[in-house]
C-alpha positions as CSV (number, residue, x, y, z in Angstrom):
1,M,9.5,-15.3,13.3
2,S,9.1,-11.8,14.3
3,G,11.5,-9.2,12.6
4,H,11.6,-5.7,11.7
5,S,10.3,-5.5,8.1
6,K,11.4,-3.0,5.6
7,W,7.8,-2.3,4.7
8,S,6.7,-1.3,8.2
9,K,9.6,1.0,8.3
10,I,8.7,2.9,5.2
11,K,5.0,3.1,6.3
12,R,5.8,4.5,9.8
13,A,8.0,7.2,8.2
14,K,5.4,8.6,5.9
15,G,2.4,8.3,8.6
16,A,1.8,12.2,8.1
17,Q,0.8,11.8,4.5
18,D,-1.3,8.7,5.8
19,A,-3.1,10.9,8.0
20,K,-4.7,13.0,4.8
21,R,-8.0,11.2,5.2
22,G,-9.3,13.2,2.0
23,K,-6.7,11.6,-0.1
24,I,-7.2,8.1,1.2
25,F,-10.5,7.8,0.6
26,T,-10.2,9.3,-3.1
27,K,-7.9,6.1,-3.4
28,L,-10.3,3.8,-1.8
29,N,-13.0,5.1,-4.0
30,K,-11.0,4.1,-7.2
31,E,-10.2,0.9,-5.8
32,I,-14.0,0.0,-5.4
33,T,-14.7,1.1,-8.8
34,I,-12.3,-0.7,-10.8
35,A,-12.8,-3.9,-8.2
36,V,-16.8,-3.6,-9.3
37,K,-16.3,-3.0,-12.8
38,E,-13.3,-5.4,-13.3
39,G,-15.0,-8.3,-11.2
40,G,-18.4,-7.7,-13.1
41,N,-20.4,-7.8,-10.3
42,P,-21.0,-5.2,-6.8
43,D,-21.2,-8.5,-4.7
44,P,-18.0,-9.4,-2.4
45,D,-18.7,-12.7,-1.6
46,S,-17.9,-13.7,-5.3
47,N,-15.7,-10.7,-6.2
48,P,-12.3,-11.4,-4.3
49,R,-11.1,-8.0,-5.5
50,L,-14.0,-6.0,-4.2
51,R,-13.8,-7.9,-0.7
52,L,-10.1,-6.4,-0.5
53,A,-11.2,-3.2,-1.3
54,I,-14.2,-3.2,1.5
55,Q,-11.5,-4.6,3.8
56,N,-9.1,-1.5,3.0
57,A,-11.7,0.9,3.2
58,K,-12.6,-0.6,6.7
59,G,-8.9,-0.3,8.1
60,A,-8.8,3.1,6.9
61,N,-11.8,4.2,8.9
62,M,-14.2,5.1,5.6
63,P,-17.6,5.2,6.5
64,K,-19.9,2.3,5.6
65,D,-22.2,5.0,3.7
66,N,-19.3,6.0,1.7
67,V,-18.2,2.6,0.9
68,E,-21.9,1.2,-0.3
69,R,-22.0,4.7,-2.4
70,A,-19.3,4.0,-4.2
71,I,-20.6,0.5,-5.0
72,K,-23.8,1.8,-6.3
73,K,-21.9,4.2,-8.5
74,A,-19.6,1.6,-9.8
75,S,-22.5,-0.5,-10.5
76,G,-24.4,2.0,-12.6
77,E,-24.1,2.3,-16.6
78,G,-21.5,4.6,-17.7
79,G,-19.4,6.2,-15.0
80,E,-15.9,6.8,-14.9
81,A,-13.5,4.1,-16.6
82,F,-10.3,3.7,-14.7
83,H,-6.8,2.6,-16.2
84,E,-4.2,1.0,-13.9
85,T,-0.7,2.5,-15.1
86,T,2.8,2.2,-13.7
87,Y,5.9,5.0,-14.0
88,E,9.3,4.4,-13.3
89,G,12.2,7.1,-12.7
90,Y,14.9,8.6,-10.5
91,A,14.7,10.9,-7.9
92,P,17.8,13.1,-6.2
93,G,20.7,11.2,-5.7
94,G,19.8,8.2,-7.8
95,I,17.1,6.4,-5.6
96,A,14.7,4.5,-7.6
97,I,11.0,5.8,-8.0
98,F,8.3,3.1,-8.9
99,V,4.4,4.8,-9.2
100,E,1.4,3.1,-9.3
101,T,-1.6,5.2,-11.0
102,M,-5.5,5.0,-11.3
103,T,-6.8,7.1,-13.7
104,D,-9.6,8.1,-16.3
105,N,-7.3,10.3,-18.4
106,L,-4.1,9.0,-19.0
107,N,-2.6,11.9,-20.9
108,R,-3.3,14.1,-17.8
109,T,-1.8,11.4,-15.4
110,V,1.4,11.0,-17.3
111,A,2.0,14.9,-18.3
112,S,1.4,15.1,-14.1
113,V,4.0,12.3,-13.3
114,R,6.5,13.7,-15.6
115,S,5.9,17.2,-14.3
116,I,6.4,15.9,-10.7
117,F,9.7,14.4,-11.2
118,S,11.3,17.6,-13.0
119,K,10.2,19.7,-10.8
120,N,11.8,17.9,-7.5
121,G,14.9,17.1,-9.3
122,G,14.1,13.5,-10.6
123,N,13.7,12.2,-14.1
124,L,11.1,10.0,-15.6
125,G,12.6,6.6,-16.7
126,T,11.7,3.7,-19.3
127,N,8.7,1.6,-18.0
128,G,10.4,-1.8,-16.8
129,S,13.8,-0.2,-16.2
130,L,13.4,-0.6,-12.4
131,T,11.1,-3.3,-11.8
132,F,13.8,-5.6,-11.3
133,L,15.2,-3.6,-7.8
134,F,11.6,-4.4,-6.2
135,D,10.0,-7.6,-4.7
136,R,6.1,-7.9,-4.7
137,K,4.9,-8.9,-1.8
138,S,1.4,-9.8,-0.1
139,V,1.0,-8.0,3.5
140,F,-1.8,-8.6,5.8
141,V,-2.4,-6.3,9.0
142,L,-4.4,-8.5,11.4
143,D,-5.8,-7.0,14.5
144,G,-4.0,-8.0,17.5
145,N,-7.3,-7.7,19.8
146,A,-9.3,-9.9,17.1
147,L,-7.7,-13.4,16.7
148,N,-10.5,-15.9,18.2
149,G,-8.7,-16.5,21.2
150,M,-5.7,-18.2,19.0
151,D,-1.9,-18.1,21.2
152,H,0.5,-16.5,19.0
153,D,2.6,-19.8,18.4
154,E,-0.1,-21.3,17.5
155,L,-1.1,-18.5,15.0
156,E,2.1,-18.2,13.7
157,M,2.1,-21.9,12.7
158,E,-1.1,-21.5,11.2
159,L,0.5,-18.4,9.3
160,I,3.4,-20.4,8.0
161,D,1.3,-23.1,6.4
162,G,-0.7,-20.4,4.6
163,G,2.8,-19.3,3.0
164,A,3.8,-16.5,5.5
165,E,7.5,-15.6,5.2
166,D,7.5,-13.1,7.9
167,V,5.3,-12.5,10.9
168,E,6.3,-8.9,12.7
169,Y,4.3,-7.7,15.7
170,I,3.6,-3.8,15.3
171,P,2.2,-1.6,17.8
172,S,-1.6,-1.4,17.5
173,E,-4.4,1.9,17.8
174,V,-5.1,0.0,21.5
175,E,-2.8,0.2,24.1
176,G,-0.8,-2.9,25.5
177,V,-2.2,-4.8,22.4
178,N,0.3,-5.5,19.1
179,D,-1.0,-5.8,15.2
180,I,0.5,-8.7,13.7
181,E,1.6,-8.1,10.0
182,V,2.3,-11.0,7.6
183,T,4.4,-11.1,4.6
184,A,3.7,-13.8,2.0
185,A,5.1,-13.9,-1.6
186,F,2.9,-12.1,-4.1
187,E,1.6,-15.3,-5.8
188,D,0.4,-16.6,-2.5
189,F,-1.9,-13.8,-1.9
190,G,-4.9,-16.0,-2.7
191,M,-3.4,-18.7,-0.5
192,M,-2.9,-16.4,2.3
193,Q,-6.5,-15.0,2.0
194,S,-7.9,-18.5,2.0
195,K,-6.1,-19.6,5.3
196,L,-7.3,-16.3,7.2
197,E,-10.9,-17.3,6.0
198,E,-10.5,-20.6,7.4
199,L,-9.0,-19.3,10.8
200,G,-12.1,-16.8,10.7
201,I,-9.8,-13.9,10.6
202,E,-11.0,-10.7,8.3
203,P,-7.5,-8.6,8.2
204,K,-7.7,-4.6,8.8
205,M,-5.5,-4.3,5.8
206,A,-4.2,-6.0,2.9
207,S,-2.0,-5.3,0.1
208,T,0.6,-6.2,-2.5
209,P,3.6,-3.8,-2.1
210,R,6.7,-3.1,-4.1
211,I,9.5,-4.0,-1.6
212,P,13.1,-2.7,-2.3
213,K,15.4,-5.8,-2.5
214,T,18.1,-3.2,-1.1
215,T,18.1,0.1,0.1
216,E,20.6,3.1,-0.5
217,S,21.7,5.4,2.0
218,L,22.0,9.8,1.4
219,D,23.1,12.4,3.3
220,V,20.0,13.9,5.2
221,S,19.2,17.1,3.1
222,T,19.5,15.1,-0.4
223,A,17.2,12.4,1.7
224,K,14.6,14.9,2.5
225,R,14.7,16.3,-1.1
226,V,13.6,12.3,-2.3
227,L,10.9,12.3,0.5
228,H,9.6,15.9,-0.6
229,L,9.1,14.3,-4.2
230,V,7.7,11.3,-2.9
231,D,5.2,13.7,-0.9
232,K,4.4,15.4,-4.0
233,F,3.7,12.2,-5.8
234,E,1.4,11.1,-2.7
235,D,-0.7,14.3,-3.0
236,D,-1.7,13.5,-6.5
237,D,-5.3,12.0,-6.7
238,D,-4.1,10.0,-9.5
239,I,-1.4,8.1,-8.2
240,Q,-2.5,5.1,-5.8
241,N,1.0,3.7,-4.2
242,V,4.7,5.4,-4.6
243,Y,7.6,3.2,-3.8
244,H,11.6,3.6,-3.3
245,N,14.3,2.7,-2.2
246,L,15.7,5.5,0.0
247,E,17.6,3.9,3.4
248,L,15.6,5.4,6.1
249,T,18.3,5.6,8.6
250,D,17.9,6.4,12.1
251,E,19.8,9.9,11.6
252,L,17.0,10.6,8.6
253,L,14.2,9.7,11.0
254,A,15.3,11.9,14.0
255,A,15.7,14.8,11.3
256,L,12.2,14.1,10.2
257,E,11.1,13.8,14.0
258,E,12.3,17.3,14.8
259,E,10.6,19.1,11.7
């Protein structure tokens, strides 16, 4: 049941962006803050969203002190109040762009999103106009070196029982070991999380990305302009995630590796 998922390819293509640790920690801090405030308590055992945020912080190697400080700050009176919003638009070549934000200033964020689109050959669209182009999925990354002695066939059967639609083996940071990426339906996130808890497996990372149903290929020059726009969004502290339906062709990936 292994394959080459679109989501894995997209993530690998933007690996350089993910290396910007300060940006990642800022986004994780926001996620922890909103998880505490919306969940109503700072206890991850009874706050699933906070538990997930902490897991993702661990997966990004965020120091434990940073995590504890973020939880403590979010638990106090007052503090920043973040709002989650989404924006949709088009990049050069008609590529669809879906942006998820978390902000304490909606006016600043919408102005920034509109500016990034307009200065980089794109345009902001109407919310809801592009949602149909993406499927929202549940994605879990499991540490291939911490699977409690289960063999892969047995593990795959358990994961299928938990709602897995796809299981893919991906290179790990540990040489000779593959991590496992599990994809399930968006509505099965809780069921898969419960299955992993039953198996005693704590995921390195868990998310609910928007995966394009189909992708569009462009010439390398135009495709690079699209990825430049995506980079600009990734650099903005108010933006948590950016999704697109650009086909990452072998020709494009080769051109990016040469840079």
